[in-house]
C-alpha positions in Angstrom: 13.5 1.5 -14.3 12.7 3.0 -10.9 16.0 5.0 -11.1 15.1 6.5 -14.4 11.6 7.5 -13.1 13.4 9.6 -10.4 14.5 11.9 -13.3 11.2 12.7 -15.2 12.8 14.9 -17.9 15.4 12.2 -18.8 12.6 9.6 -18.8 10.6 11.8 -21.2 13.5 12.2 -23.6 14.3 8.4 -23.6 10.6 7.6 -24.0 10.3 9.9 -27.1 13.4 8.3 -28.7 12.2 4.8 -28.1 8.7 5.5 -29.3 9.8 7.3 -32.4 12.3 4.5 -33.1 9.4 2.0 -32.8 7.4 3.9 -35.4 10.4 3.9 -37.8 10.8 0.1 -37.2 7.1 -0.3 -38.2 7.7 1.6 -41.4 10.8 -0.6 -42.2 8.8 -3.8 -41.6 5.9 -2.6 -43.7 8.3 -1.8 -46.6 9.8 -5.3 -46.5 6.4 -7.0 -46.4 4.9 -4.9 -49.1 1.8 -2.6 -49.0 -1.6 -3.8 -47.6 -4.6 -3.9 -49.8 -7.7 -1.8 -49.0 -9.6 -4.5 -47.2 -6.6 -5.5 -45.0 -5.9 -1.9 -44.3 -9.4 -1.2 -43.1 -9.3 -4.2 -40.7 -5.9 -3.0 -39.5 -7.3 0.4 -38.8 -9.8 -1.1 -36.3 -7.0 -2.9 -34.5 -4.9 0.3 -34.4 -7.7 2.4 -33.1 -8.5 -0.1 -30.3 -4.8 -0.2 -29.2 -4.5 3.5 -29.2 -7.8 3.8 -27.2 -6.4 1.3 -24.7 -3.2 3.3 -24.3 -5.2 6.5 -23.7 -7.3 4.8 -21.0 -4.3 3.4 -19.2 -2.5 6.7 -19.3 -5.6 8.4 -18.0 -6.0 6.0 -15.1 -2.3 6.1 -14.2 -2.4 9.9 -14.3 -5.4 9.8 -11.9 -3.5 7.5 -9.6 -0.4 9.8 -9.6 -2.6 12.8 -8.9 -4.4 11.0 -6.0 -1.1 10.1 -4.4 0.1 13.7 -4.8 -3.0 14.9 -3.0 -2.5 12.3 -0.3 1.1 13.6 0.4 -0.3 17.1 0.6 -3.0 16.1 3.0 -0.5 14.3 5.2 1.8 17.3 5.3 -1.1 19.4 6.6 -2.1 16.8 9.1 1.5 16.5 10.4 1.7 20.2 10.9 -1.6 20.2 12.8 -0.5 17.3 15.0 2.8 19.0 15.9 1.1 22.4 16.6 -1.6 20.8 18.7 0.9 18.9 20.8 3.0 22.0 21.3 -0.1 23.6 22.9 -1.0 20.5 24.9 2.5 20.6 26.4 1.0 23.1 28.9 -0.8 20.2 30.4 2.5 18.7 31.6 4.5 20.0 34.6 6.7 22.9 33.7 10.0 21.1 33.3 8.5 18.4 31.1 6.6 21.1 29.1 9.7 23.0 28.4 11.6 19.9 27.3 8.7 18.8 25.0 8.5 22.2 23.4 12.2 22.3 22.7 12.2 18.8 21.3 9.1 19.6 19.1 10.9 22.6 17.6 13.9 20.4 16.7 11.6 17.7 15.4 9.7 20.3 13.3 13.0 21.4 11.7 13.8 17.8 10.8 10.3 17.4 9.2 10.8 20.5 7.1 14.2 19.1 5.9 12.5 15.8 5.1 10.4 17.5 2.5 13.1 19.7 1.0 16.1 17.3 0.8 17.0 15.4 -2.3 20.3 13.9 -1.3 19.9 10.3 -0.1 22.8 10.4 2.4 21.5 13.5 4.0 18.0 12.1 4.0 19.2 9.0 5.9 20.7 11.3 8.6 17.4 13.3 8.8 15.5 10.0 9.3 18.0 8.9 12.0 17.6 12.2 13.9 13.8 12.1 13.5 13.7 8.6 15.0 15.9 9.8 17.9 13.7 12.8 18.6 10.6 10.6 18.5 12.0 8.3 21.1 12.9 11.3 23.3 9.5 12.9 22.9 7.7 9.7 23.7 10.0 9.0 26.7 9.1 12.3 28.3 5.3 11.8 28.1 5.4 8.1 28.9 7.5 8.7 32.0 5.1 11.5 33.2 2.0 9.3 32.4 3.5 6.4 34.5 4.1 8.8 37.4 0.8 10.8 37.1 -1.8 8.7 35.2 -4.6 11.3 34.9 -6.9 12.3 32.1 -5.1 15.6 31.6 -1.8 13.9 31.1 -3.6 11.4 28.8 -4.4 14.3 26.5 -0.7 15.1 26.1 0.1 11.4 25.5 -2.7 11.2 22.9 -1.4 14.3 21.1 2.1 12.9 21.0 0.7 9.6 19.6 -0.8 11.7 16.8 2.5 13.3 16.1 4.3 10.0 15.7 1.5 8.5 13.7 1.3 11.4 11.3 5.0 10.9 10.5 4.4 7.3 9.7 1.5 8.0 7.4 3.6 10.6 5.6 6.5 8.2 5.1 4.2 5.5 3.8 2.7 8.0 1.3 6.2 8.9 0.0 7.2 5.2 -0.4 4.1 4.0 -2.2 4.5 5.0 -5.9 2.9 3.9 -9.1 4.0 0.2 -9.5 6.7 -0.8 -11.9 4.2 -3.3 -13.5 1.9 -0.4 -14.5 4.8 1.5 -16.0 5.9 -1.6 -17.9 2.4 -2.2 -19.2 2.1 1.4 -20.4 5.6 1.2 -22.1 4.8 -2.0 -23.9 1.5 -0.8 -25.2 3.0 2.5 -26.2 5.7 0.8 -28.2 3.2 -1.5 -29.9 1.0 1.5 -30.8 3.9 3.3 -32.5 5.0 0.1 -34.3 1.5 -0.3 -35.6 1.4 3.4 -36.5 4.5 3.0 -38.7 3.4 -0.4 -40.0 0.0 0.9 -41.1 1.2 4.1 -42.7 0.6 4.3 -46.5 3.5 6.8 -46.9 6.3 8.0 -44.6 6.2 11.4 -43.1 8.8 12.5 -40.5 6.7 15.3 -39.0 3.6 13.2 -38.7 5.4 10.3 -37.0 6.6 12.8 -34.3 3.1 13.6 -33.1 2.1 10.4 -31.2 5.6 9.7 -29.7 5.8 13.3 -28.5 2.3 13.3 -27.0 2.9 9.9 -25.2 6.4 11.0 -24.0 5.0 14.2 -22.5 2.2 12.2 -20.8 4.8 9.9 -19.3 6.8 12.9 -18.2 3.8 14.5 -16.4 2.9 11.2 -14.6 6.5 10.5 -13.6 7.0 14.1 -12.4 3.9 14.1 -10.2 4.7 10.6 -8.9 8.3 11.6 -8.0 8.1 13.2 -4.5 11.6 14.6 -4.4 12.9 15.3 -7.9 9.7 16.3 -9.7 8.8 19.9 -10.4 5.3 19.2 -9.1 6.2 18.3 -5.6 4.7 18.8 -2.1 6.1 21.9 -0.4 6.0 21.9 3.4 4.2 25.3 3.6 2.2 24.3 6.7 5.3 23.0 8.5 7.3 26.1 7.6 4.5 28.4 8.7 4.2 26.5 12.0 8.0 26.8 12.5 7.9 30.5 11.9 5.0 30.9 14.4 6.8 28.9 17.1 10.0 30.9 16.6 8.1 34.1 17.1 
């Protein structure tokens, strides 16, 4: 299921087909069992309303969760750009040879971080992560060696700034890994299917146009949630505007 969620539009189409099919199955079952009397239909209406309300609440909470994670990814992108920019300035605290090396490494590191946000190919992404790890080791090696030779408070500022750079990348990676749990998607899907089954089961007469409304609305809601929750393939994704702006500034 996680693979399908990486393609929100495909997930939307499949959801609509399954939900509409569920409503049709409900109609077929109702025809086989015969119509409900008025008293039974009234009781069934309360159950149907309760299930639809539950589905609406779960979709609302899940959308809020997806939006919160999207905001978190945006904030970490900004924090990462600030950390790299601050360390670039703090490189002046190091001796000239180390400062030049750190600045050059930070420029290369910044390029890799921009690619991390804009790449969708998994093989290329693995290469970017490998190069990022290598650059992190080289950056830390420079400041660690200088701190061991010259353990002063001024050098400690450069070490602290480098620590922020490395930590910000880790926070960003964690925010991109943690998505809406599959269990939440499964619960929403099951309740949505049952809602449409009950919709068809409780209908007094069949109407093709009317039975399209609920499946379409739920499928679009699923699409929006999946799109926001998909960091790489969604149309609502985090753009590295702060990192790109920093890269342009450093290049000038």
